[in-house]
PyMOL CGO cylinders between C-alpha atoms (Angstrom):
from pymol import cmd
from pymol.cgo import CYLINDER

trace = [
    CYLINDER, -0.01, 0.00, 0.00, 1.22, 3.52, -0.87, 0.3, 1, 1, 1, 1, 1, 1,
    CYLINDER, 1.22, 3.52, -0.87, 2.20, 6.02, 1.77, 0.3, 1, 1, 1, 1, 1, 1,
    CYLINDER, 2.20, 6.02, 1.77, -0.52, 8.66, 1.75, 0.3, 1, 1, 1, 1, 1, 1,
    CYLINDER, -0.52, 8.66, 1.75, 1.53, 11.30, 3.54, 0.3, 1, 1, 1, 1, 1, 1,
    CYLINDER, 1.53, 11.30, 3.54, 3.30, 12.45, 0.35, 0.3, 1, 1, 1, 1, 1, 1,
    CYLINDER, 3.30, 12.45, 0.35, 5.96, 11.66, -2.19, 0.3, 1, 1, 1, 1, 1, 1,
    CYLINDER, 5.96, 11.66, -2.19, 9.29, 10.15, -1.39, 0.3, 1, 1, 1, 1, 1, 1,
    CYLINDER, 9.29, 10.15, -1.39, 12.45, 12.20, -1.98, 0.3, 1, 1, 1, 1, 1, 1,
    CYLINDER, 12.45, 12.20, -1.98, 13.26, 10.18, -5.11, 0.3, 1, 1, 1, 1, 1, 1,
    CYLINDER, 13.26, 10.18, -5.11, 9.81, 10.80, -6.54, 0.3, 1, 1, 1, 1, 1, 1,
    CYLINDER, 9.81, 10.80, -6.54, 10.10, 14.52, -5.83, 0.3, 1, 1, 1, 1, 1, 1,
    CYLINDER, 10.10, 14.52, -5.83, 13.43, 14.69, -7.61, 0.3, 1, 1, 1, 1, 1, 1,
    CYLINDER, 13.43, 14.69, -7.61, 12.11, 12.78, -10.62, 0.3, 1, 1, 1, 1, 1, 1,
    CYLINDER, 12.11, 12.78, -10.62, 9.15, 15.15, -10.92, 0.3, 1, 1, 1, 1, 1, 1,
    CYLINDER, 9.15, 15.15, -10.92, 10.61, 18.56, -10.10, 0.3, 1, 1, 1, 1, 1, 1,
    CYLINDER, 10.61, 18.56, -10.10, 14.17, 18.31, -11.50, 0.3, 1, 1, 1, 1, 1, 1,
    CYLINDER, 14.17, 18.31, -11.50, 13.02, 18.17, -15.17, 0.3, 1, 1, 1, 1, 1, 1,
    CYLINDER, 13.02, 18.17, -15.17, 10.58, 21.04, -14.58, 0.3, 1, 1, 1, 1, 1, 1,
    CYLINDER, 10.58, 21.04, -14.58, 13.29, 23.21, -13.00, 0.3, 1, 1, 1, 1, 1, 1,
    CYLINDER, 13.29, 23.21, -13.00, 15.70, 22.33, -15.83, 0.3, 1, 1, 1, 1, 1, 1,
    CYLINDER, 15.70, 22.33, -15.83, 13.13, 23.33, -18.47, 0.3, 1, 1, 1, 1, 1, 1,
    CYLINDER, 13.13, 23.33, -18.47, 12.48, 26.64, -16.68, 0.3, 1, 1, 1, 1, 1, 1,
    CYLINDER, 12.48, 26.64, -16.68, 16.20, 27.42, -16.54, 0.3, 1, 1, 1, 1, 1, 1,
    CYLINDER, 16.20, 27.42, -16.54, 16.66, 26.65, -20.23, 0.3, 1, 1, 1, 1, 1, 1,
    CYLINDER, 16.66, 26.65, -20.23, 13.62, 28.75, -21.22, 0.3, 1, 1, 1, 1, 1, 1,
    CYLINDER, 13.62, 28.75, -21.22, 14.76, 31.75, -19.18, 0.3, 1, 1, 1, 1, 1, 1,
    CYLINDER, 14.76, 31.75, -19.18, 18.21, 31.54, -20.76, 0.3, 1, 1, 1, 1, 1, 1,
    CYLINDER, 18.21, 31.54, -20.76, 16.73, 31.43, -24.26, 0.3, 1, 1, 1, 1, 1, 1,
    CYLINDER, 16.73, 31.43, -24.26, 14.46, 34.43, -23.71, 0.3, 1, 1, 1, 1, 1, 1,
    CYLINDER, 14.46, 34.43, -23.71, 17.24, 36.52, -22.19, 0.3, 1, 1, 1, 1, 1, 1,
    CYLINDER, 17.24, 36.52, -22.19, 19.82, 35.69, -24.86, 0.3, 1, 1, 1, 1, 1, 1,
    CYLINDER, 19.82, 35.69, -24.86, 17.65, 36.19, -27.96, 0.3, 1, 1, 1, 1, 1, 1,
    CYLINDER, 17.65, 36.19, -27.96, 18.33, 39.28, -30.07, 0.3, 1, 1, 1, 1, 1, 1,
    CYLINDER, 18.33, 39.28, -30.07, 15.30, 41.39, -30.83, 0.3, 1, 1, 1, 1, 1, 1,
    CYLINDER, 15.30, 41.39, -30.83, 14.60, 42.95, -34.22, 0.3, 1, 1, 1, 1, 1, 1,
    CYLINDER, 14.60, 42.95, -34.22, 15.27, 46.40, -32.76, 0.3, 1, 1, 1, 1, 1, 1,
    CYLINDER, 15.27, 46.40, -32.76, 18.68, 45.16, -31.56, 0.3, 1, 1, 1, 1, 1, 1,
    CYLINDER, 18.68, 45.16, -31.56, 19.36, 43.84, -35.06, 0.3, 1, 1, 1, 1, 1, 1,
    CYLINDER, 19.36, 43.84, -35.06, 18.41, 47.24, -36.49, 0.3, 1, 1, 1, 1, 1, 1,
    CYLINDER, 18.41, 47.24, -36.49, 20.72, 49.13, -34.13, 0.3, 1, 1, 1, 1, 1, 1,
    CYLINDER, 20.72, 49.13, -34.13, 23.68, 46.81, -34.46, 0.3, 1, 1, 1, 1, 1, 1,
    CYLINDER, 23.68, 46.81, -34.46, 23.48, 45.99, -38.18, 0.3, 1, 1, 1, 1, 1, 1,
    CYLINDER, 23.48, 45.99, -38.18, 21.04, 48.03, -40.29, 0.3, 1, 1, 1, 1, 1, 1,
    CYLINDER, 21.04, 48.03, -40.29, 21.66, 51.52, -38.84, 0.3, 1, 1, 1, 1, 1, 1,
    CYLINDER, 21.66, 51.52, -38.84, 25.42, 51.55, -39.46, 0.3, 1, 1, 1, 1, 1, 1,
    CYLINDER, 25.42, 51.55, -39.46, 24.99, 50.07, -42.94, 0.3, 1, 1, 1, 1, 1, 1,
    CYLINDER, 24.99, 50.07, -42.94, 25.40, 52.38, -45.94, 0.3, 1, 1, 1, 1, 1, 1,
    CYLINDER, 25.40, 52.38, -45.94, 24.72, 51.55, -49.57, 0.3, 1, 1, 1, 1, 1, 1,
    CYLINDER, 24.72, 51.55, -49.57, 23.65, 53.10, -52.84, 0.3, 1, 1, 1, 1, 1, 1,
    CYLINDER, 23.65, 53.10, -52.84, 23.13, 52.01, -56.40, 0.3, 1, 1, 1, 1, 1, 1,
    CYLINDER, 23.13, 52.01, -56.40, 20.75, 51.53, -59.32, 0.3, 1, 1, 1, 1, 1, 1,
    CYLINDER, 20.75, 51.53, -59.32, 18.08, 48.82, -59.20, 0.3, 1, 1, 1, 1, 1, 1,
    CYLINDER, 18.08, 48.82, -59.20, 18.76, 46.24, -61.89, 0.3, 1, 1, 1, 1, 1, 1,
    CYLINDER, 18.76, 46.24, -61.89, 16.37, 43.45, -60.93, 0.3, 1, 1, 1, 1, 1, 1,
    CYLINDER, 16.37, 43.45, -60.93, 13.30, 42.63, -58.78, 0.3, 1, 1, 1, 1, 1, 1,
    CYLINDER, 13.30, 42.63, -58.78, 12.22, 39.07, -58.05, 0.3, 1, 1, 1, 1, 1, 1,
    CYLINDER, 12.22, 39.07, -58.05, 10.54, 36.75, -55.59, 0.3, 1, 1, 1, 1, 1, 1,
    CYLINDER, 10.54, 36.75, -55.59, 12.48, 33.82, -54.23, 0.3, 1, 1, 1, 1, 1, 1,
    CYLINDER, 12.48, 33.82, -54.23, 10.51, 30.69, -54.92, 0.3, 1, 1, 1, 1, 1, 1,
    CYLINDER, 10.51, 30.69, -54.92, 12.45, 28.60, -52.42, 0.3, 1, 1, 1, 1, 1, 1,
    CYLINDER, 12.45, 28.60, -52.42, 12.29, 30.97, -49.46, 0.3, 1, 1, 1, 1, 1, 1,
    CYLINDER, 12.29, 30.97, -49.46, 8.63, 31.76, -48.67, 0.3, 1, 1, 1, 1, 1, 1,
    CYLINDER, 8.63, 31.76, -48.67, 8.27, 33.97, -51.76, 0.3, 1, 1, 1, 1, 1, 1,
    CYLINDER, 8.27, 33.97, -51.76, 10.67, 36.54, -50.25, 0.3, 1, 1, 1, 1, 1, 1,
    CYLINDER, 10.67, 36.54, -50.25, 10.92, 39.78, -52.24, 0.3, 1, 1, 1, 1, 1, 1,
    CYLINDER, 10.92, 39.78, -52.24, 14.42, 40.71, -53.36, 0.3, 1, 1, 1, 1, 1, 1,
    CYLINDER, 14.42, 40.71, -53.36, 15.74, 43.86, -55.02, 0.3, 1, 1, 1, 1, 1, 1,
    CYLINDER, 15.74, 43.86, -55.02, 19.13, 43.65, -56.75, 0.3, 1, 1, 1, 1, 1, 1,
    CYLINDER, 19.13, 43.65, -56.75, 21.12, 46.85, -57.22, 0.3, 1, 1, 1, 1, 1, 1,
    CYLINDER, 21.12, 46.85, -57.22, 24.43, 47.73, -58.83, 0.3, 1, 1, 1, 1, 1, 1,
    CYLINDER, 24.43, 47.73, -58.83, 27.00, 50.00, -57.27, 0.3, 1, 1, 1, 1, 1, 1,
    CYLINDER, 27.00, 50.00, -57.27, 30.27, 51.06, -58.89, 0.3, 1, 1, 1, 1, 1, 1,
    CYLINDER, 30.27, 51.06, -58.89, 32.21, 48.03, -57.69, 0.3, 1, 1, 1, 1, 1, 1,
    CYLINDER, 32.21, 48.03, -57.69, 29.68, 45.29, -57.01, 0.3, 1, 1, 1, 1, 1, 1,
    CYLINDER, 29.68, 45.29, -57.01, 26.14, 43.94, -57.32, 0.3, 1, 1, 1, 1, 1, 1,
    CYLINDER, 26.14, 43.94, -57.32, 24.15, 43.32, -54.13, 0.3, 1, 1, 1, 1, 1, 1,
    CYLINDER, 24.15, 43.32, -54.13, 20.59, 42.70, -53.07, 0.3, 1, 1, 1, 1, 1, 1,
    CYLINDER, 20.59, 42.70, -53.07, 18.16, 43.96, -50.45, 0.3, 1, 1, 1, 1, 1, 1,
    CYLINDER, 18.16, 43.96, -50.45, 15.27, 41.95, -48.92, 0.3, 1, 1, 1, 1, 1, 1,
    CYLINDER, 15.27, 41.95, -48.92, 12.33, 44.12, -49.99, 0.3, 1, 1, 1, 1, 1, 1,
    CYLINDER, 12.33, 44.12, -49.99, 10.06, 42.73, -47.27, 0.3, 1, 1, 1, 1, 1, 1,
    CYLINDER, 10.06, 42.73, -47.27, 12.11, 44.51, -44.59, 0.3, 1, 1, 1, 1, 1, 1,
    CYLINDER, 12.11, 44.51, -44.59, 10.75, 47.87, -45.79, 0.3, 1, 1, 1, 1, 1, 1,
    CYLINDER, 10.75, 47.87, -45.79, 6.96, 47.85, -46.13, 0.3, 1, 1, 1, 1, 1, 1,
    CYLINDER, 6.96, 47.85, -46.13, 5.87, 48.83, -49.65, 0.3, 1, 1, 1, 1, 1, 1,
    CYLINDER, 5.87, 48.83, -49.65, 9.40, 48.95, -51.06, 0.3, 1, 1, 1, 1, 1, 1,
    CYLINDER, 9.40, 48.95, -51.06, 9.06, 46.02, -53.47, 0.3, 1, 1, 1, 1, 1, 1,
    CYLINDER, 9.06, 46.02, -53.47, 5.84, 47.35, -54.96, 0.3, 1, 1, 1, 1, 1, 1,
    CYLINDER, 5.84, 47.35, -54.96, 7.12, 50.93, -55.28, 0.3, 1, 1, 1, 1, 1, 1,
    CYLINDER, 7.12, 50.93, -55.28, 10.64, 50.36, -56.63, 0.3, 1, 1, 1, 1, 1, 1,
    CYLINDER, 10.64, 50.36, -56.63, 11.21, 49.85, -60.38, 0.3, 1, 1, 1, 1, 1, 1,
    CYLINDER, 11.21, 49.85, -60.38, 14.21, 48.76, -62.39, 0.3, 1, 1, 1, 1, 1, 1,
    CYLINDER, 14.21, 48.76, -62.39, 16.37, 51.85, -63.09, 0.3, 1, 1, 1, 1, 1, 1,
    CYLINDER, 16.37, 51.85, -63.09, 15.44, 53.68, -59.83, 0.3, 1, 1, 1, 1, 1, 1,
    CYLINDER, 15.44, 53.68, -59.83, 18.21, 54.80, -57.49, 0.3, 1, 1, 1, 1, 1, 1,
    CYLINDER, 18.21, 54.80, -57.49, 18.34, 53.16, -54.07, 0.3, 1, 1, 1, 1, 1, 1,
    CYLINDER, 18.34, 53.16, -54.07, 20.36, 54.37, -51.09, 0.3, 1, 1, 1, 1, 1, 1,
    CYLINDER, 20.36, 54.37, -51.09, 20.62, 54.26, -47.32, 0.3, 1, 1, 1, 1, 1, 1,
    CYLINDER, 20.62, 54.26, -47.32, 22.75, 56.56, -45.19, 0.3, 1, 1, 1, 1, 1, 1,
    CYLINDER, 22.75, 56.56, -45.19, 24.95, 55.37, -42.34, 0.3, 1, 1, 1, 1, 1, 1,
    CYLINDER, 24.95, 55.37, -42.34, 23.21, 55.91, -38.98, 0.3, 1, 1, 1, 1, 1, 1,
    CYLINDER, 23.21, 55.91, -38.98, 19.67, 55.93, -40.44, 0.3, 1, 1, 1, 1, 1, 1,
    CYLINDER, 19.67, 55.93, -40.44, 17.00, 53.20, -40.68, 0.3, 1, 1, 1, 1, 1, 1,
    CYLINDER, 17.00, 53.20, -40.68, 15.36, 54.87, -43.70, 0.3, 1, 1, 1, 1, 1, 1,
    CYLINDER, 15.36, 54.87, -43.70, 15.90, 53.50, -47.18, 0.3, 1, 1, 1, 1, 1, 1,
    CYLINDER, 15.90, 53.50, -47.18, 15.36, 56.00, -50.01, 0.3, 1, 1, 1, 1, 1, 1,
    CYLINDER, 15.36, 56.00, -50.01, 14.17, 55.35, -53.56, 0.3, 1, 1, 1, 1, 1, 1,
    CYLINDER, 14.17, 55.35, -53.56, 14.59, 58.05, -56.18, 0.3, 1, 1, 1, 1, 1, 1,
    CYLINDER, 14.59, 58.05, -56.18, 12.61, 57.67, -59.40, 0.3, 1, 1, 1, 1, 1, 1,
    CYLINDER, 12.61, 57.67, -59.40, 13.86, 58.84, -62.80, 0.3, 1, 1, 1, 1, 1, 1,
    CYLINDER, 13.86, 58.84, -62.80, 11.35, 61.68, -62.67, 0.3, 1, 1, 1, 1, 1, 1,
    CYLINDER, 11.35, 61.68, -62.67, 12.94, 62.98, -59.42, 0.3, 1, 1, 1, 1, 1, 1,
    CYLINDER, 12.94, 62.98, -59.42, 10.15, 61.60, -57.22, 0.3, 1, 1, 1, 1, 1, 1,
    CYLINDER, 10.15, 61.60, -57.22, 11.67, 60.52, -53.89, 0.3, 1, 1, 1, 1, 1, 1,
    CYLINDER, 11.67, 60.52, -53.89, 10.13, 58.15, -51.35, 0.3, 1, 1, 1, 1, 1, 1,
    CYLINDER, 10.13, 58.15, -51.35, 11.57, 56.97, -48.02, 0.3, 1, 1, 1, 1, 1, 1,
    CYLINDER, 11.57, 56.97, -48.02, 10.82, 53.64, -46.37, 0.3, 1, 1, 1, 1, 1, 1,
    CYLINDER, 10.82, 53.64, -46.37, 11.18, 52.84, -42.68, 0.3, 1, 1, 1, 1, 1, 1,
    CYLINDER, 11.18, 52.84, -42.68, 12.81, 49.56, -41.67, 0.3, 1, 1, 1, 1, 1, 1,
    CYLINDER, 12.81, 49.56, -41.67, 10.16, 47.00, -40.59, 0.3, 1, 1, 1, 1, 1, 1,
    CYLINDER, 10.16, 47.00, -40.59, 11.26, 45.53, -37.24, 0.3, 1, 1, 1, 1, 1, 1,
    CYLINDER, 11.26, 45.53, -37.24, 9.52, 42.20, -37.67, 0.3, 1, 1, 1, 1, 1, 1,
    CYLINDER, 9.52, 42.20, -37.67, 11.58, 40.64, -40.44, 0.3, 1, 1, 1, 1, 1, 1,
    CYLINDER, 11.58, 40.64, -40.44, 15.24, 40.22, -39.78, 0.3, 1, 1, 1, 1, 1, 1,
    CYLINDER, 15.24, 40.22, -39.78, 18.54, 41.24, -41.34, 0.3, 1, 1, 1, 1, 1, 1,
    CYLINDER, 18.54, 41.24, -41.34, 17.37, 42.56, -44.67, 0.3, 1, 1, 1, 1, 1, 1,
    CYLINDER, 17.37, 42.56, -44.67, 20.57, 42.90, -46.64, 0.3, 1, 1, 1, 1, 1, 1,
    CYLINDER, 20.57, 42.90, -46.64, 23.65, 40.94, -47.51, 0.3, 1, 1, 1, 1, 1, 1,
    CYLINDER, 23.65, 40.94, -47.51, 26.99, 42.28, -48.65, 0.3, 1, 1, 1, 1, 1, 1,
    CYLINDER, 26.99, 42.28, -48.65, 28.00, 39.93, -51.45, 0.3, 1, 1, 1, 1, 1, 1,
    CYLINDER, 28.00, 39.93, -51.45, 30.46, 40.78, -54.18, 0.3, 1, 1, 1, 1, 1, 1,
    CYLINDER, 30.46, 40.78, -54.18, 29.60, 39.06, -57.44, 0.3, 1, 1, 1, 1, 1, 1,
]
cmd.load_cgo(trace, "trace")
């Protein structure tokens, strides 16, 4: 017959040790994760680029991600258009694209001198890669 006064020490350890371990792991994960605003401040704000848009496309293999390829003097690079709301729809091939160091705004300048600025969308991620092709 089972002791009705409570659990033995071994039973308590077997029940509570995994729960405590899970709580420690979860608190570590939540404290160590980098937020989108942290990504913006550490990566996107100091980034500077400019060029002419040469291609727009959707990645078929990566959740239909919108990409804008631009050409600078020395290299060709691409920007994830989904990181700036409305950017992919607004930008056309031949438009100028640039972003200043220390700013989260991306600017598109049309051939007819129309200028539009786009704020970085915090919910997406890195947004740009620096690849030399």
